C-alpha positions as protocol buffer text, in pm:
chain_id: "A"
residue {
  index: 1
  type: MET
  ca { x: 633 y: 942 z: -2009 }
}
residue {
  index: 2
  type: THR
  ca { x: 553 y: 673 z: -2266 }
}
residue {
  index: 3
  type: ALA
  ca { x: 437 y: 352 z: -2102 }
}
residue {
  index: 4
  type: GLY
  ca { x: 675 y: 67 z: -2186 }
}
residue {
  index: 5
  type: ALA
  ca { x: 981 y: 292 z: -2179 }
}
residue {
  index: 6
  type: GLY
  ca { x: 983 y: 379 z: -1811 }
}
residue {
  index: 7
  type: ARG
  ca { x: 1159 y: 273 z: -1496 }
}
residue {
  index: 8
  type: LEU
  ca { x: 959 y: -51 z: -1471 }
}
residue {
  index: 9
  type: ALA
  ca { x: 966 y: -148 z: -1838 }
}
residue {
  index: 10
  type: GLY
  ca { x: 932 y: -524 z: -1881 }
}
residue {
  index: 11
  type: LYS
  ca { x: 818 y: -582 z: -1522 }
}
residue {
  index: 12
  type: VAL
  ca { x: 494 y: -733 z: -1395 }
}
residue {
  index: 13
  type: ALA
  ca { x: 355 y: -572 z: -1080 }
}
residue {
  index: 14
  type: LEU
  ca { x: 81 y: -722 z: -864 }
}
residue {
  index: 15
  type: ILE
  ca { x: -78 y: -444 z: -658 }
}
residue {
  index: 16
  type: THR
  ca { x: -332 y: -513 z: -384 }
}
residue {
  index: 17
  type: GLY
  ca { x: -584 y: -254 z: -272 }
}
residue {
  index: 18
  type: ALA
  ca { x: -563 y: -92 z: -615 }
}
residue {
  index: 19
  type: GLY
  ca { x: -911 y: 56 z: -594 }
}
residue {
  index: 20
  type: CYS
  ca { x: -1027 y: 347 z: -382 }
}
residue {
  index: 21
  type: VAL
  ca { x: -1328 y: 444 z: -169 }
}
residue {
  index: 22
  type: GLY
  ca { x: -1392 y: 754 z: -382 }
}
residue {
  index: 23
  type: PRO
  ca { x: -1260 y: 972 z: -663 }
}
residue {
  index: 24
  type: GLY
  ca { x: -899 y: 1086 z: -632 }
}
residue {
  index: 25
  type: TRP
  ca { x: -563 y: 950 z: -532 }
}
residue {
  index: 26
  type: GLY
  ca { x: -559 y: 671 z: -279 }
}
residue {
  index: 27
  type: ASN
  ca { x: -229 y: 490 z: -224 }
}
residue {
  index: 28
  type: GLY
  ca { x: -322 y: 180 z: -423 }
}
residue {
  index: 29
  type: ARG
  ca { x: -479 y: 363 z: -714 }
}
residue {
  index: 30
  type: ALA
  ca { x: -185 y: 601 z: -741 }
}
residue {
  index: 31
  type: ALA
  ca { x: 63 y: 313 z: -735 }
}
residue {
  index: 32
  type: ALA
  ca { x: -125 y: 121 z: -1005 }
}
residue {
  index: 33
  type: VAL
  ca { x: -148 y: 424 z: -1235 }
}
residue {
  index: 34
  type: LEU
  ca { x: 212 y: 533 z: -1178 }
}
residue {
  index: 35
  type: PHE
  ca { x: 356 y: 185 z: -1222 }
}
residue {
  index: 36
  type: ALA
  ca { x: 157 y: 137 z: -1543 }
}
residue {
  index: 37
  type: SER
  ca { x: 279 y: 473 z: -1674 }
}
residue {
  index: 38
  type: GLU
  ca { x: 636 y: 363 z: -1597 }
}
residue {
  index: 39
  type: GLY
  ca { x: 606 y: 57 z: -1817 }
}
residue {
  index: 40
  type: ALA
  ca { x: 494 y: -217 z: -1578 }
}
residue {
  index: 41
  type: LYS
  ca { x: 216 y: -457 z: -1664 }
}
residue {
  index: 42
  type: VAL
  ca { x: -9 y: -405 z: -1363 }
}
residue {
  index: 43
  type: PHE
  ca { x: -232 y: -675 z: -1217 }
}
residue {
  index: 44
  type: ALA
  ca { x: -465 y: -483 z: -987 }
}
residue {
  index: 45
  type: LEU
  ca { x: -656 y: -645 z: -699 }
}
residue {
  index: 46
  type: ASP
  ca { x: -944 y: -514 z: -493 }
}
residue {
  index: 47
  type: LEU
  ca { x: -1274 y: -634 z: -346 }
}
residue {
  index: 48
  type: THR
  ca { x: -1502 y: -480 z: -608 }
}
residue {
  index: 49
  type: ALA
  ca { x: -1481 y: -377 z: -972 }
}
residue {
  index: 50
  type: GLU
  ca { x: -1642 y: -41 z: -893 }
}
residue {
  index: 51
  type: THR
  ca { x: -1352 y: 70 z: -675 }
}
residue {
  index: 52
  type: MET
  ca { x: -1107 y: -5 z: -956 }
}
residue {
  index: 53
  type: ALA
  ca { x: -1294 y: 162 z: -1243 }
}
residue {
  index: 54
  type: GLU
  ca { x: -1119 y: 497 z: -1206 }
}
residue {
  index: 55
  type: THR
  ca { x: -786 y: 321 z: -1155 }
}
residue {
  index: 56
  type: VAL
  ca { x: -823 y: 140 z: -1487 }
}
residue {
  index: 57
  type: THR
  ca { x: -934 y: 454 z: -1670 }
}
residue {
  index: 58
  type: ARG
  ca { x: -641 y: 659 z: -1542 }
}
residue {
  index: 59
  type: ALA
  ca { x: -387 y: 382 z: -1614 }
}
residue {
  index: 60
  type: GLU
  ca { x: -515 y: 341 z: -1970 }
}
residue {
  index: 61
  type: GLU
  ca { x: -515 y: 718 z: -2024 }
}
residue {
  index: 62
  type: ALA
  ca { x: -147 y: 709 z: -1925 }
}
residue {
  index: 63
  type: GLY
  ca { x: -88 y: 451 z: -2197 }
}
residue {
  index: 64
  type: GLY
  ca { x: -32 y: 170 z: -1949 }
}
residue {
  index: 65
  type: THR
  ca { x: -125 y: -197 z: -1939 }
}
residue {
  index: 66
  type: ILE
  ca { x: -355 y: -302 z: -1656 }
}
residue {
  index: 67
  type: ALA
  ca { x: -571 y: -601 z: -1573 }
}
residue {
  index: 68
  type: THR
  ca { x: -801 y: -639 z: -1272 }
}
residue {
  index: 69
  type: HIS
  ca { x: -903 y: -925 z: -1049 }
}
residue {
  index: 70
  type: LEU
  ca { x: -1148 y: -932 z: -759 }
}
residue {
  index: 71
  type: CYS
  ca { x: -992 y: -1063 z: -439 }
}
residue {
  index: 72
  type: ASP
  ca { x: -1041 y: -1059 z: -63 }
}
residue {
  index: 73
  type: ALA
  ca { x: -683 y: -1006 z: 51 }
}
residue {
  index: 74
  type: THR
  ca { x: -757 y: -1167 z: 388 }
}
residue {
  index: 75
  type: ASP
  ca { x: -862 y: -1498 z: 227 }
}
residue {
  index: 76
  type: SER
  ca { x: -567 y: -1723 z: 151 }
}
residue {
  index: 77
  type: ALA
  ca { x: -746 y: -1925 z: -117 }
}
residue {
  index: 78
  type: GLN
  ca { x: -853 y: -1610 z: -299 }
}
residue {
  index: 79
  type: VAL
  ca { x: -504 y: -1462 z: -282 }
}
residue {
  index: 80
  type: GLU
  ca { x: -356 y: -1785 z: -418 }
}
residue {
  index: 81
  type: LYS
  ca { x: -603 y: -1779 z: -708 }
}
residue {
  index: 82
  type: ALA
  ca { x: -520 y: -1414 z: -777 }
}
residue {
  index: 83
  type: VAL
  ca { x: -150 y: -1496 z: -797 }
}
residue {
  index: 84
  type: GLN
  ca { x: -228 y: -1779 z: -1038 }
}
residue {
  index: 85
  type: ALA
  ca { x: -446 y: -1546 z: -1245 }
}
residue {
  index: 86
  type: CYS
  ca { x: -166 y: -1290 z: -1266 }
}
residue {
  index: 87
  type: ARG
  ca { x: 75 y: -1554 z: -1392 }
}
residue {
  index: 88
  type: GLU
  ca { x: -180 y: -1673 z: -1647 }
}
residue {
  index: 89
  type: THR
  ca { x: -235 y: -1315 z: -1766 }
}
residue {
  index: 90
  type: PHE
  ca { x: 119 y: -1176 z: -1766 }
}
residue {
  index: 91
  type: GLY
  ca { x: 343 y: -1479 z: -1717 }
}
residue {
  index: 92
  type: THR
  ca { x: 511 y: -1394 z: -1388 }
}
residue {
  index: 93
  type: ILE
  ca { x: 533 y: -1150 z: -1096 }
}
residue {
  index: 94
  type: ASP
  ca { x: 837 y: -926 z: -1052 }
}
residue {
  index: 95
  type: ILE
  ca { x: 692 y: -671 z: -809 }
}
residue {
  index: 96
  type: LEU
  ca { x: 441 y: -695 z: -525 }
}
residue {
  index: 97
  type: VAL
  ca { x: 291 y: -383 z: -367 }
}
residue {
  index: 98
  type: ASN
  ca { x: 68 y: -436 z: -63 }
}
residue {
  index: 99
  type: ASN
  ca { x: -177 y: -149 z: -11 }
}
residue {
  index: 100
  type: VAL
  ca { x: -473 y: -311 z: 163 }
}
residue {
  index: 101
  type: GLY
  ca { x: -558 y: -147 z: 494 }
}
residue {
  index: 102
  type: GLY
  ca { x: -770 y: 92 z: 690 }
}
residue {
  index: 103
  type: SER
  ca { x: -814 y: 216 z: 1045 }
}
residue {
  index: 104
  type: ALA
  ca { x: -1085 y: 163 z: 1305 }
}
residue {
  index: 105
  type: PRO
  ca { x: -1118 y: 385 z: 1611 }
}
residue {
  index: 106
  type: GLY
  ca { x: -1068 y: 259 z: 1964 }
}
residue {
  index: 107
  type: GLY
  ca { x: -800 y: 205 z: 2224 }
}
residue {
  index: 108
  type: ALA
  ca { x: -723 y: -104 z: 2430 }
}
residue {
  index: 109
  type: VAL
  ca { x: -1055 y: -86 z: 2618 }
}
residue {
  index: 110
  type: ALA
  ca { x: -1290 y: 71 z: 2364 }
}
residue {
  index: 111
  type: LEU
  ca { x: -1195 y: -149 z: 2069 }
}
residue {
  index: 112
  type: SER
  ca { x: -1388 y: -476 z: 2074 }
}
residue {
  index: 113
  type: GLU
  ca { x: -1207 y: -808 z: 2059 }
}
residue {
  index: 114
  type: GLU
  ca { x: -1365 y: -874 z: 1720 }
}
residue {
  index: 115
  type: GLY
  ca { x: -1260 y: -527 z: 1605 }
}
residue {
  index: 116
  type: TRP
  ca { x: -904 y: -601 z: 1714 }
}
residue {
  index: 117
  type: ARG
  ca { x: -899 y: -925 z: 1517 }
}
residue {
  index: 118
  type: ARG
  ca { x: -1046 y: -757 z: 1209 }
}
residue {
  index: 119
  type: GLN
  ca { x: -784 y: -483 z: 1220 }
}
residue {
  index: 120
  type: LEU
  ca { x: -496 y: -729 z: 1241 }
}
residue {
  index: 121
  type: ASP
  ca { x: -645 y: -943 z: 967 }
}
residue {
  index: 122
  type: PHE
  ca { x: -718 y: -654 z: 732 }
}
residue {
  index: 123
  type: ASN
  ca { x: -394 y: -463 z: 778 }
}
residue {
  index: 124
  type: LEU
  ca { x: -140 y: -733 z: 863 }
}
residue {
  index: 125
  type: SER
  ca { x: -263 y: -1074 z: 750 }
}
residue {
  index: 126
  type: SER
  ca { x: -329 y: -930 z: 405 }
}
residue {
  index: 127
  type: VAL
  ca { x: 43 y: -852 z: 375 }
}
residue {
  index: 128
  type: PHE
  ca { x: 144 y: -1192 z: 507 }
}
residue {
  index: 129
  type: LEU
  ca { x: -84 y: -1380 z: 266 }
}
residue {
  index: 130
  type: ALA
  ca { x: 26 y: -1187 z: -41 }
}
residue {
  index: 131
  type: CYS
  ca { x: 391 y: -1245 z: 45 }
}
residue {
  index: 132
  type: LYS
  ca { x: 326 y: -1611 z: 123 }
}
residue {
  index: 133
  type: HIS
  ca { x: 186 y: -1677 z: -223 }
}
residue {
  index: 134
  type: VAL
  ca { x: 402 y: -1439 z: -429 }
}
residue {
  index: 135
  type: ILE
  ca { x: 747 y: -1511 z: -285 }
}
residue {
  index: 136
  type: PRO
  ca { x: 767 y: -1863 z: -436 }
}
residue {
  index: 137
  type: VAL
  ca { x: 705 y: -1707 z: -778 }
}
residue {
  index: 138
  type: MET
  ca { x: 987 y: -1459 z: -717 }
}
residue {
  index: 139
  type: GLU
  ca { x: 1217 y: -1737 z: -598 }
}
residue {
  index: 140
  type: ALA
  ca { x: 1158 y: -1919 z: -926 }
}
residue {
  index: 141
  type: ASN
  ca { x: 1248 y: -1594 z: -1104 }
}
residue {
  index: 142
  type: SER
  ca { x: 1567 y: -1554 z: -898 }
}
residue {
  index: 143
  type: GLY
  ca { x: 1452 y: -1222 z: -757 }
}
residue {
  index: 144
  type: GLY
  ca { x: 1187 y: -960 z: -710 }
}
residue {
  index: 145
  type: ALA
  ca { x: 1084 y: -652 z: -516 }
}
residue {
  index: 146
  type: ILE
  ca { x: 816 y: -626 z: -248 }
}
residue {
  index: 147
  type: VAL
  ca { x: 689 y: -295 z: -114 }
}
residue {
  index: 148
  type: ASN
  ca { x: 460 y: -301 z: 189 }
}
residue {
  index: 149
  type: THR
  ca { x: 256 y: -2 z: 302 }
}
residue {
  index: 150
  type: ALA
  ca { x: 260 y: 79 z: 673 }
}
residue {
  index: 151
  type: SER
  ca { x: 168 y: 409 z: 843 }
}
residue {
  index: 152
  type: THR
  ca { x: 318 y: 665 z: 1076 }
}
residue {
  index: 153
  type: SER
  ca { x: 56 y: 536 z: 1322 }
}
residue {
  index: 154
  type: GLY
  ca { x: 292 y: 241 z: 1355 }
}
residue {
  index: 155
  type: LEU
  ca { x: 569 y: 477 z: 1467 }
}
residue {
  index: 156
  type: ARG
  ca { x: 399 y: 725 z: 1700 }
}
residue {
  index: 157
  type: TRP
  ca { x: 68 y: 868 z: 1824 }
}
residue {
  index: 158
  type: THR
  ca { x: -89 y: 1049 z: 1529 }
}
residue {
  index: 159
  type: GLY
  ca { x: -391 y: 1212 z: 1689 }
}
residue {
  index: 160
  type: ALA
  ca { x: -641 y: 933 z: 1758 }
}
residue {
  index: 161
  type: ALA
  ca { x: -665 y: 610 z: 1953 }
}
residue {
  index: 162
  type: GLN
  ca { x: -665 y: 336 z: 1690 }
}
residue {
  index: 163
  type: VAL
  ca { x: -467 y: 68 z: 1866 }
}
residue {
  index: 164
  type: GLY
  ca { x: -548 y: -219 z: 1630 }
}
residue {
  index: 165
  type: TYR
  ca { x: -440 y: -21 z: 1326 }
}
residue {
  index: 166
  type: ALA
  ca { x: -129 y: 114 z: 1497 }
}
residue {
  index: 167
  type: ALA
  ca { x: -22 y: -232 z: 1616 }
}
residue {
  index: 168
  type: ALA
  ca { x: -76 y: -385 z: 1274 }
}
residue {
  index: 169
  type: LYS
  ca { x: 115 y: -111 z: 1092 }
}
residue {
  index: 170
  type: ALA
  ca { x: 406 y: -136 z: 1336 }
}
residue {
  index: 171
  type: ALA
  ca { x: 409 y: -511 z: 1276 }
}
residue {
  index: 172
  type: ILE
  ca { x: 428 y: -462 z: 899 }
}
residue {
  index: 173
  type: ILE
  ca { x: 757 y: -278 z: 941 }
}
residue {
  index: 174
  type: GLN
  ca { x: 913 y: -562 z: 1137 }
}
residue {
  index: 175
  type: PHE
  ca { x: 755 y: -826 z: 914 }
}
residue {
  index: 176
  type: SER
  ca { x: 921 y: -657 z: 617 }
}
residue {
  index: 177
  type: ARG
  ca { x: 1261 y: -644 z: 787 }
}
residue {
  index: 178
  type: VAL
  ca { x: 1256 y: -1011 z: 884 }
}
residue {
  index: 179
  type: THR
  ca { x: 1134 y: -1119 z: 542 }
}
residue {
  index: 180
  type: ALA
  ca { x: 1397 y: -901 z: 373 }
}
residue {
  index: 181
  type: VAL
  ca { x: 1681 y: -1068 z: 559 }
}
residue {
  index: 182
  type: GLU
  ca { x: 1547 y: -1419 z: 504 }
}
residue {
  index: 183
  type: TYR
  ca { x: 1506 y: -1375 z: 130 }
}
residue {
  index: 184
  type: ALA
  ca { x: 1802 y: -1150 z: 52 }
}
residue {
  index: 185
  type: PRO
  ca { x: 2011 y: -1450 z: -62 }
}
residue {
  index: 186
  type: ARG
  ca { x: 1739 y: -1515 z: -322 }
}
residue {
  index: 187
  type: ARG
  ca { x: 1763 y: -1154 z: -443 }
}
residue {
  index: 188
  type: ILE
  ca { x: 1415 y: -1068 z: -321 }
}
residue {
  index: 189
  type: ARG
  ca { x: 1410 y: -718 z: -174 }
}
residue {
  index: 190
  type: VAL
  ca { x: 1146 y: -621 z: 84 }
}
residue {
  index: 191
  type: ASN
  ca { x: 1093 y: -262 z: 196 }
}
residue {
  index: 192
  type: THR
  ca { x: 820 y: -50 z: 351 }
}
residue {
  index: 193
  type: VAL
  ca { x: 666 y: 284 z: 266 }
}
residue {
  index: 194
  type: VAL
  ca { x: 536 y: 467 z: 574 }
}
residue {
  index: 195
  type: PRO
  ca { x: 286 y: 738 z: 474 }
}
residue {
  index: 196
  type: GLY
  ca { x: 173 y: 1001 z: 722 }
}
residue {
  index: 197
  type: GLN
  ca { x: -125 y: 1237 z: 726 }
}
residue {
  index: 198
  type: MET
  ca { x: -228 y: 1203 z: 363 }
}
residue {
  index: 199
  type: HIS
  ca { x: -530 y: 1365 z: 199 }
}
residue {
  index: 200
  type: THR
  ca { x: -672 y: 1060 z: 28 }
}
residue {
  index: 201
  type: PRO
  ca { x: -1041 y: 990 z: -47 }
}
residue {
  index: 202
  type: MET
  ca { x: -1047 y: 800 z: 283 }
}
residue {
  index: 203
  type: VAL
  ca { x: -1055 y: 1135 z: 467 }
}
residue {
  index: 204
  type: GLU
  ca { x: -1396 y: 1231 z: 332 }
}
residue {
  index: 205
  type: ALA
  ca { x: -1534 y: 877 z: 309 }
}
residue {
  index: 206
  type: ARG
  ca { x: -1446 y: 752 z: 657 }
}
residue {
  index: 207
  type: LEU
  ca { x: -1205 y: 945 z: 878 }
}
residue {
  index: 208
  type: ALA
  ca { x: -1405 y: 1267 z: 911 }
}
residue {
  index: 209
  type: GLY
  ca { x: -1697 y: 1072 z: 1050 }
}
residue {
  index: 210
  type: GLN
  ca { x: -1477 y: 878 z: 1291 }
}
residue {
  index: 211
  type: ARG
  ca { x: -1281 y: 1171 z: 1428 }
}
residue {
  index: 212
  type: ALA
  ca { x: -1450 y: 1505 z: 1357 }
}
residue {
  index: 213
  type: ASP
  ca { x: -1825 y: 1440 z: 1358 }
}
residue {
  index: 214
  type: GLY
  ca { x: -1821 y: 1460 z: 981 }
}
residue {
  index: 215
  type: ASP
  ca { x: -1645 y: 1799 z: 971 }
}
residue {
  index: 216
  type: VAL
  ca { x: -1396 y: 1745 z: 688 }
}
residue {
  index: 217
  type: ALA
  ca { x: -1250 y: 2098 z: 711 }
}
residue {
  index: 218
  type: ALA
  ca { x: -1181 y: 2060 z: 1084 }
}
residue {
  index: 219
  type: LEU
  ca { x: -1011 y: 1725 z: 1033 }
}
residue {
  index: 220
  type: LEU
  ca { x: -796 y: 1856 z: 748 }
}
residue {
  index: 221
  type: ALA
  ca { x: -690 y: 2156 z: 957 }
}
residue {
  index: 222
  type: ALA
  ca { x: -593 y: 1935 z: 1250 }
}
residue {
  index: 223
  type: ARG
  ca { x: -391 y: 1705 z: 1027 }
}
residue {
  index: 224
  type: VAL
  ca { x: -208 y: 1987 z: 849 }
}
residue {
  index: 225
  type: ALA
  ca { x: -118 y: 2143 z: 1184 }
}
residue {
  index: 226
  type: ARG
  ca { x: 97 y: 1838 z: 1265 }
}
residue {
  index: 227
  type: ILE
  ca { x: 303 y: 1862 z: 945 }
}
residue {
  index: 228
  type: PRO
  ca { x: 617 y: 2080 z: 938 }
}
residue {
  index: 229
  type: LEU
  ca { x: 595 y: 2126 z: 561 }
}
residue {
  index: 230
  type: GLY
  ca { x: 250 y: 2279 z: 611 }
}
residue {
  index: 231
  type: PHE
  ca { x: 50 y: 2072 z: 362 }
}
residue {
  index: 232
  type: MET
  ca { x: -71 y: 1717 z: 319 }
}
residue {
  index: 233
  type: GLY
  ca { x: 50 y: 1481 z: 55 }
}
residue {
  index: 234
  type: ASP
  ca { x: -175 y: 1231 z: -120 }
}
residue {
  index: 235
  type: GLY
  ca { x: -150 y: 882 z: -264 }
}
residue {
  index: 236
  type: ARG
  ca { x: 82 y: 998 z: -541 }
}
residue {
  index: 237
  type: ASP
  ca { x: 352 y: 1080 z: -285 }
}
residue {
  index: 238
  type: THR
  ca { x: 325 y: 730 z: -141 }
}
residue {
  index: 239
  type: ALA
  ca { x: 330 y: 583 z: -492 }
}
residue {
  index: 240
  type: HIS
  ca { x: 649 y: 765 z: -593 }
}
residue {
  index: 241
  type: ALA
  ca { x: 829 y: 626 z: -289 }
}
residue {
  index: 242
  type: ALA
  ca { x: 701 y: 278 z: -375 }
}
residue {
  index: 243
  type: LEU
  ca { x: 813 y: 323 z: -736 }
}
residue {
  index: 244
  type: PHE
  ca { x: 1168 y: 397 z: -627 }
}
residue {
  index: 245
  type: LEU
  ca { x: 1180 y: 96 z: -395 }
}
residue {
  index: 246
  type: ALA
  ca { x: 1035 y: -132 z: -664 }
}
residue {
  index: 247
  type: SER
  ca { x: 1272 y: -11 z: -935 }
}
residue {
  index: 248
  type: ASP
  ca { x: 1625 y: -125 z: -1012 }
}
residue {
  index: 249
  type: GLU
  ca { x: 1745 y: 211 z: -879 }
}
residue {
  index: 250
  type: ALA
  ca { x: 1693 y: 58 z: -533 }
}
residue {
  index: 251
  type: ARG
  ca { x: 1879 y: -263 z: -614 }
}
residue {
  index: 252
  type: PHE
  ca { x: 2098 y: -232 z: -301 }
}
residue {
  index: 253
  type: ILE
  ca { x: 1812 y: -136 z: -66 }
}
residue {
  index: 254
  type: THR
  ca { x: 1626 y: -392 z: 140 }
}
residue {
  index: 255
  type: GLY
  ca { x: 1489 y: -427 z: 492 }
}
residue {
  index: 256
  type: THR
  ca { x: 1426 y: -57 z: 543 }
}
residue {
  index: 257
  type: GLU
  ca { x: 1159 y: 212 z: 530 }
}
residue {
  index: 258
  type: ILE
  ca { x: 1086 y: 540 z: 355 }
}
residue {
  index: 259
  type: VAL
  ca { x: 874 y: 772 z: 569 }
}
residue {
  index: 260
  type: VAL
  ca { x: 650 y: 998 z: 358 }
}
residue {
  index: 261
  type: ASP
  ca { x: 502 y: 1242 z: 608 }
}
residue {
  index: 262
  type: GLY
  ca { x: 622 y: 1598 z: 548 }
}
residue {
  index: 263
  type: GLY
  ca { x: 846 y: 1577 z: 856 }
}
residue {
  index: 264
  type: MET
  ca { x: 570 y: 1490 z: 1102 }
}
residue {
  index: 265
  type: THR
  ca { x: 741 y: 1202 z: 1281 }
}
residue {
  index: 266
  type: ALA
  ca { x: 1064 y: 1404 z: 1313 }
}
residue {
  index: 267
  type: ARG
  ca { x: 882 y: 1665 z: 1518 }
}
residue {
  index: 268
  type: CYS
  ca { x: 891 y: 1641 z: 1896 }
}
residue {
  index: 269
  type: ASP
  ca { x: 548 y: 1794 z: 1971 }
}
């Protein structure tokens, strides 16, 4: 694929959480690289430059156009400045992909009140703030596409008590539906990608310590056992679903979800 001649040629995509906690394919990194390879001018946001270094390298190797900006996605003023910076760099915003998020262990009793607030802020408020500041730009453009990233934890129990994360990810789905209906007359489409048990760098960097006493192999085996297809996807699978929803191929699709989980949520046990 030659960048500039792809499915997003001529589009500007703002992607939050475009870095990654380690080498490999996280959801945000994969989306940024794929969108750039498909012709979009990508404006990539994350907390630190270090997390985005591999993203930039891979996007440039694919022949894509990418610019980065440091931003705390839970800070409204920083998000507003990032949106302004994207417009100054590339002129507009046609696509928004929200990828910021991460889980914390704990059920309704074990999770602290502060932990609960942090989980909602990190996973849900980040989506709200990006939409709040990007939608007016899309209204001025007479349209746009927003893709929010939820999780199968927002649909069902996925093996661990993480009530703050699960509640926030469930809320993203309904937030997307409500926003889709409100802004459909302005030709702004809003959809959600719902990834399941993915093998992203987050597994080694965080989840194994939270759930398997650091035993990565044990955690991977437990996750694969839940998946009817018998293997885990990675951030590239999430990114391909997001690409479809962001592209003109999905022009008649809004207010819905694509579940990317190898059949896990369709299973009864």
